[in-house]
C-alpha positions in Angstrom: 100.3 31.4 43.6 98.3 28.3 42.6 97.4 27.9 39.0 94.2 25.8 38.3 93.8 23.9 35.1 91.4 25.4 32.6 88.0 23.7 32.2 86.8 22.8 28.7 83.0 23.0 28.3 81.6 21.5 25.1 79.0 23.6 23.5 76.7 22.4 20.7 75.2 25.0 18.4 72.1 23.5 16.8 70.8 24.8 13.6 67.4 26.4 13.8 64.5 24.4 12.5 63.6 24.8 8.9 61.1 27.5 8.3 57.7 26.4 6.9 55.7 29.0 5.1 51.9 28.8 5.4 48.9 30.7 4.3 45.6 31.8 5.8 42.7 34.1 4.9 42.3 32.0 1.7 39.6 33.1 -0.7 39.0 30.5 -3.3 38.9 31.6 -6.9 35.7 31.6 -8.8 35.1 29.0 -11.4 35.2 31.6 -14.1 37.6 33.2 -14.8 39.1 31.0 -12.1 42.3 33.1 -11.2 40.9 35.6 -8.7 41.8 33.8 -5.5 43.7 35.5 -2.7 45.6 34.5 0.5 48.1 35.8 3.1 51.5 34.3 3.8 52.9 33.7 7.3 55.7 31.7 8.9 55.8 30.4 12.5 59.2 30.7 14.4 60.9 33.0 11.9 62.9 36.1 12.9 61.4 39.2 11.2 61.7 40.8 8.9 60.8 38.1 6.4 61.2 38.1 2.7 59.0 35.9 0.5 59.5 34.9 -3.1 57.4 32.6 -5.2 57.4 30.8 -8.5 54.3 29.6 -10.3 50.9 31.0 -11.4 50.4 33.6 -8.6 51.5 37.1 -7.8 52.8 38.6 -4.5 52.2 42.2 -3.3 53.3 43.8 -0.1 55.6 40.8 0.5 52.8 38.7 2.1 49.7 39.1 0.0 49.1 36.4 -2.6 46.9 37.4 -5.6 45.6 35.9 -8.8 45.5 32.4 -7.4 44.1 30.1 -10.1 41.8 27.2 -9.4 43.7 24.0 -9.2 47.1 25.6 -9.7 50.3 24.8 -7.8 53.1 27.3 -6.9 56.1 27.4 -4.6 56.9 30.0 -1.8 60.4 30.5 -0.3 61.0 32.5 2.9 64.2 34.1 4.3 64.2 35.6 7.8 66.5 38.1 9.5 69.1 35.6 10.5 69.3 33.9 7.1 67.1 30.9 7.9 65.1 29.7 4.9 62.1 27.5 4.1 60.2 26.4 1.1 56.6 25.2 0.7 54.4 24.3 -2.2 50.7 25.2 -2.3 47.9 23.9 -4.4 44.9 26.2 -4.8 41.7 24.2 -4.2 38.9 24.3 -6.8 35.8 25.9 -5.4 32.9 23.5 -4.8 29.5 24.4 -6.3 26.5 22.9 -4.6 23.4 21.8 -6.6 20.3 20.3 -5.1 16.9 19.3 -6.5 13.7 17.6 -5.6 12.7 14.8 -7.9 9.6 12.8 -8.1 9.4 9.7 -10.3 7.2 6.7 -11.0 8.5 3.3 -9.9 12.2 4.1 -10.5 14.5 7.0 -11.4 17.7 7.0 -13.5 20.1 9.8 -12.4 22.5 10.7 -15.2 24.9 12.5 -12.8 26.2 9.2 -11.5 24.6 6.6 -13.8 22.6 5.0 -11.0 19.0 3.8 -11.0 17.0 4.2 -7.8 13.8 2.4 -6.7 13.5 3.8 -3.2 12.8 7.3 -2.0 15.7 9.0 -0.2 18.5 11.6 -0.5 21.3 10.8 -2.9 24.5 12.7 -3.6 27.5 12.6 -5.9 30.6 14.8 -6.6 32.0 15.6 -10.0 34.6 18.0 -11.5 33.5 20.3 -14.3 36.0 19.8 -17.1 35.4 23.3 -18.4 36.6 25.1 -15.3 38.0 22.4 -13.1 35.5 23.3 -10.4 34.2 20.6 -8.0 30.4 20.3 -8.1 28.4 18.6 -5.3 25.0 17.4 -6.6 22.2 16.0 -4.4 18.6 15.1 -5.0 15.7 14.5 -2.6 14.0 11.6 -4.5 10.4 10.6 -4.0 9.5 7.3 -5.7 5.8 7.1 -6.5 4.4 3.6 -7.3 1.7 2.7 -9.8 -0.5 -0.2 -8.7 -1.5 -3.5 -10.2 -4.6 -5.1 -8.9 -7.1 -7.9 -9.7 -10.8 -8.0 -8.7 -13.1 -11.0 -9.0 -16.7 -10.4 -9.7 -19.6 -12.8 -10.0 -22.8 -11.0 -11.3 -25.9 -11.6 -13.2 -26.0 -10.0 -16.6 -25.4 -7.2 -17.4 -22.5 -5.9 -15.3 -21.4 -2.3 -15.5 -17.8 -1.5 -14.5 -17.1 2.1 -13.5 -13.4 1.8 -14.2 -13.9 1.4 -18.0 -17.4 2.9 -18.1 -18.5 -0.3 -19.9 -21.3 -2.8 -19.6 -20.4 -6.5 -20.0 -22.7 -9.5 -20.7 -20.0 -12.1 -21.2 -17.6 -13.7 -18.7 -14.0 -12.9 -19.3 -10.9 -10.9 -18.1 -11.0 -7.2 -18.8 -8.2 -4.6 -18.2 -8.6 -1.0 -17.0 -5.6 1.5 -17.3 -5.6 4.8 -15.5 -3.2 7.5 -14.2 -3.2 8.1 -10.5 -2.8 11.3 -8.6 1.0 11.1 -8.8 1.0 10.6 -12.6 1.9 6.9 -12.3 0.1 4.2 -14.3 -2.4 2.0 -12.5 -3.6 -1.3 -13.9 -6.7 -3.2 -12.8 -7.8 -6.6 -14.1 -11.4 -7.6 -13.9 -12.0 -11.4 -13.7 -15.8 -11.4 -14.5 -18.1 -14.4 -14.2 -21.6 -13.7 -15.6 -24.0 -15.8 -13.6 -27.0 -17.5 -15.2 -28.4 -19.4 -12.2 -32.1 -20.3 -12.2 -33.0 -20.5 -8.5 -36.5 -21.5 -7.4 -38.2 -21.4 -4.0 -41.6 -23.1 -4.3 -44.7 -22.1 -2.5 -46.1 -24.7 -0.1 -49.2 -25.3 1.9 -49.5 -27.2 5.2 -51.7 -27.5 8.2 -51.0 -25.9 11.6 -48.4 -27.9 13.6 -47.6 -30.1 10.6 -43.9 -29.8 9.6 -43.3 -29.1 6.0 -40.0 -29.9 4.2 -38.8 -27.1 1.8 -37.2 -28.1 -1.5 -35.5 -25.2 -3.2 -33.7 -25.8 -6.5 -30.9 -26.3 -7.3 -30.5 -28.2 -4.1 -27.8 -27.5 -1.6 -28.7 -23.9 -0.8 -29.7 -22.3 2.5 -33.1 -21.1 3.8 -34.0 -18.1 5.9 -36.3 -20.3 8.0 -35.7 -23.7 9.6 -36.1 -26.8 7.4 -38.4 -28.7 8.0 -40.5 -25.7 9.1 -43.3 -25.6 11.7 -44.9 -22.3 12.5 -47.1 -19.6 11.1 -47.5 -18.6 7.5 -44.4 -16.8 6.3 -42.4 -15.8 3.2 -38.9 -17.4 3.1 -35.8 -16.8 1.0 -33.8 -19.6 -0.6 -30.1 -18.7 -1.4 -27.9 -20.9 -3.6 -24.2 -20.5 -4.4 -22.5 -22.3 -7.3 -19.3 -23.6 -5.8 -17.6 -23.8 -9.3 -18.3 -20.2 -10.3 -19.0 -18.4 -7.1 -22.3 -17.2 -8.5 -25.0 -16.6 -6.0 -28.8 -16.1 -6.5 -31.9 -16.2 -4.4 -35.6 -16.7 -4.7 -38.6 -16.1 -2.4 -41.3 -18.6 -1.6 -44.3 -18.6 0.6 -45.4 -21.1 3.3 -49.2 -21.0 3.7 -50.2 -22.6 7.0 -53.9 -23.5 7.2 -55.7 -23.0 10.5 -58.1 -25.7 11.8 -61.6 -25.6 10.2 -64.4 -25.0 12.6 -67.5 -27.2 12.0 -70.7 -25.8 13.4 -74.4 -26.8 13.6 -73.7 -30.5 14.1 -76.7 -32.6 15.1 -77.8 -36.2 14.7 -81.2 -37.8 13.9 -82.6 -41.2 13.0 -80.4 -42.7 15.6 -80.6 -46.5 15.5 -78.6 -49.3 17.0 -76.4 -49.6 14.0 -76.5 -46.2 12.4 -77.5 -42.6 12.8 -77.8 -39.6 10.5 -75.3 -36.8 11.4 -75.8 -33.4 9.8 -73.4 -30.3 10.0 -72.9 -27.0 8.4 -70.4 -27.3 5.6 -67.1 -25.4 6.3 -65.8 -23.1 3.7 -62.6 -24.4 2.0 -62.9 -27.9 3.5 -62.0 -30.7 1.2 -63.0 -33.6 3.5 -64.3 -34.4 7.0 -63.5 -36.9 9.7 -66.2 -38.2 12.1 -65.2 -39.8 15.3 -67.9 -41.6 17.4 -68.3 -44.0 20.2 -70.5 -47.1 20.4 -71.3 -49.8 23.0 -71.1 -53.4 21.9 -74.3 -55.1 22.8 -72.6 -58.4 23.5 -69.8 -57.2 25.7 -71.0 -53.8 26.9 -67.6 -52.4 25.9 -67.2 -48.8 24.6 -65.7 -48.6 21.2 -64.3 -45.5 19.4 -64.5 -45.5 15.6 -63.3 -43.0 13.0 -65.1 -42.5 9.7 -63.9 -40.3 6.9 -66.2 -38.6 4.4 -64.7 -36.9 1.4 
């Protein structure tokens, strides 16, 4: 009979992992009274039945049901399973978060006392705080709309008087005048009127000329512009002279008239007593004429040349 040696097989018995109690179905406590939270205990990997025990501001019913959980409190849970394995875990009850939101409209800027910040731009802003009375977390947010007042300047040049609708006032003196108002958003608007009262004396003289004779217009003060060409040639017409004072920006105008006289027709012209050196010429006087020109031709006796001569009679 053969006897074989015995084999020795090493065996390592590992300790089971430590148990870790956990909770679920957590109902946060209310801020007031703040100790009405609930939860359910469980442990993964434990051999039932399990026995829980706890220390701290909480109560345990039916072995797994946590009650009277207080906001912000901490307590410790110990678990023992069927084979004697144990585990311990501490829990802190979260404080419930309260959410507050508001729409805010403000002129130019807004100071938010919740976080001590001043805002000048529209937008959504938020901050978080803890209420010292109940230890509850409060989430605050605002939808901010910044409305802006306006500041503007207008420059006016006007003959006196000048009526400004903004102030419902008539002004006769140059100066700077303010107008304050509240716009549709309730924000202050400021307008500044820079007023120049104009006292220009612009003149456009009436002139008379003959047909096809250019006439030079001379409005005053000089340096303005005309509504017709200058010098002017054409029919009778009313013209406008516009002058702008470069120093003040004041502009004024005047109207003048250009009277263009048509040629005068002379009728019933005849001559008598015609001699070698002279002749009598008679014609019907033309209405409105202030003088006459007589053009005639003669033949020189010595040379036989034809001469044209012009004689004026006023």
